[in-house]
C-alpha positions in Angstrom: 22.5 21.3 19.2 21.4 24.6 17.5 22.5 23.1 14.1 20.5 20.0 14.9 17.4 22.0 15.7 17.8 23.9 12.4 18.0 20.7 10.4 14.9 19.3 12.2 13.0 22.4 11.3 13.8 21.8 7.7 12.3 18.2 7.7 8.8 17.5 6.4 6.4 16.2 9.0 6.7 12.7 7.4 10.5 12.7 7.4 10.6 14.0 11.0 8.2 11.2 12.1 10.3 8.6 10.2 13.4 9.8 12.0 11.7 9.8 15.3 10.5 6.2 14.7 14.1 5.2 13.8 15.4 6.8 17.1 12.8 5.0 19.2 13.8 1.6 17.5 17.5 2.3 18.2 16.9 3.2 21.8 14.5 0.3 22.4 17.1 -2.1 20.8 19.5 -1.2 23.5 22.5 -1.2 21.2 23.4 2.5 21.6 26.0 3.6 24.1 25.0 5.9 26.9 26.4 9.0 25.2 24.6 8.1 22.0 21.4 7.3 23.8 21.5 10.7 25.5 22.1 12.4 22.1 19.3 10.4 20.4 16.9 11.2 23.3 17.6 14.9 22.8 17.1 14.7 19.1 13.9 12.6 19.6 12.5 15.2 21.9 13.2 18.0 19.4 11.5 15.9 16.7 8.5 15.2 18.9 8.1 18.9 19.6 8.4 19.7 15.9 5.8 17.1 14.9 3.4 18.3 17.6 3.8 21.9 16.5 3.0 21.0 12.9 0.0 19.0 13.9 -1.4 21.8 16.0 -0.8 24.2 13.1 -2.6 21.9 10.7 -5.5 21.5 13.2 -5.8 25.2 13.5 -6.3 25.5 9.7 -9.0 22.7 9.5 -12.6 23.7 9.5 -15.6 21.5 10.0 -18.8 21.7 8.1 -21.7 22.8 10.1 -25.1 21.2 9.3 -28.5 22.7 9.9 -31.5 21.0 11.5 -32.3 19.6 8.0 -28.9 18.0 7.7 -27.8 20.3 4.9 -24.5 22.2 5.2 -25.0 25.8 6.5 -21.4 26.9 6.7 -18.1 26.1 8.5 -16.7 26.5 11.9 -13.2 26.1 13.4 -12.3 22.5 14.2 -12.2 22.1 17.9 -10.7 18.6 18.0 -13.5 17.0 20.0 
């Protein structure tokens, strides 16, 4: 499982999301054996955590433009997600 976690960490956000979508489709299709379903679920969970961490990191780097009373930009402030 550690090797799998390492390879997940090497994936781009987009590739991790594509893999996660493929896993969901495979599990929803009901074609996987129980053992494969358990393995896929674990991989999917790791991919979900990786994607969430990357999104949180990106959000932390985003700044929003702050406008003054006149509507003109006055500076930036951290993005709060609201």
